C-alpha positions in Angstrom: -18.7 3.5 1.4 -15.1 4.6 0.0 -13.8 7.9 -0.9 -10.8 9.1 -2.2 -9.1 11.7 -0.1 -6.5 13.8 -1.0 -3.1 13.2 -1.1 -1.5 13.3 2.2 0.6 16.6 3.9 4.3 14.6 4.9 5.7 17.0 8.0 9.3 15.7 10.3 8.8 14.0 13.2 11.8 15.4 14.6 10.7 18.6 14.2 7.3 19.6 12.1 8.2 21.3 9.5 6.9 20.1 5.9 9.1 17.5 4.3 10.0 17.9 0.8 12.0 15.1 -0.5 13.8 12.3 1.2 17.4 11.1 1.3 17.0 7.4 1.5 20.6 7.6 3.0 19.0 9.2 5.7 16.2 7.4 7.6 13.1 10.1 8.9 9.9 9.5 10.5 7.5 11.2 9.0 3.8 11.8 10.1 1.2 12.3 6.9 -1.6 14.0 7.8 -5.0 14.4 5.0 -7.9 17.2 5.3 -11.2 15.1 5.7 -13.7 16.2 3.9 -16.5 18.2 6.7 -19.5 15.8 7.4 -18.2 12.5 6.6 -18.1 9.7 9.8 -14.6 8.9 10.7 -13.2 5.5 9.1 -12.0 2.9 11.6 -9.6 2.4 9.8 -7.2 3.9 6.4 -5.6 2.3 3.4 -2.9 3.4 1.2 -0.1 2.0 -0.7 3.2 2.9 -0.6 5.5 3.6 -3.9 8.8 2.6 -5.0 11.5 4.2 -6.8 15.0 3.9 -7.5 18.2 5.9 -8.8 19.6 4.8 -11.7 23.0 6.9 -12.7 22.2 7.1 -16.1 18.5 6.2 -17.9 18.4 4.0 -20.5 17.0 7.2 -22.9 19.0 10.0 -22.2 22.3 8.4 -20.4 21.1 10.5 -17.7 21.3 10.1 -13.7 17.3 10.3 -11.6 14.5 8.2 -10.3 12.8 6.0 -11.3 8.8 4.5 -9.9 9.7 0.6 -9.7 6.0 0.1 -8.7 4.6 -0.3 -4.7 6.8 -1.0 -1.7 3.8 -1.7 1.0 0.0 -1.3 1.6 -0.5 -0.3 4.3 -3.7 -0.5 6.9 -3.8 1.9 9.8 -6.7 1.8 12.6 -8.5 5.5 13.5 -8.9 6.5 16.7 -11.0 9.5 17.7 -8.4 11.0 19.6 -5.5 13.6 18.3 -2.4 12.3 17.9 0.0 14.6 20.3 2.2 14.0 17.9 1.0 16.8 15.1 -0.1 18.9 17.9 
């Protein structure tokens, strides 16, 4: 059974603040948290895709700088356990 979950909330692992835009020149460890629908059993794994973007100092249309979508970087499958992770407490 496939369930469409809401988008996760990302937290910075170092201080548990909600992550906003991440600078690609400064790597960060992130924690992704999903709200799980009540009454739905826990899956054995969660699978999601990671998108990537590229920076262009000048785009082709306006000549302005910006970040542009560039496809998928990875598809990740994570095992789900019944244990609460210490990182999100």
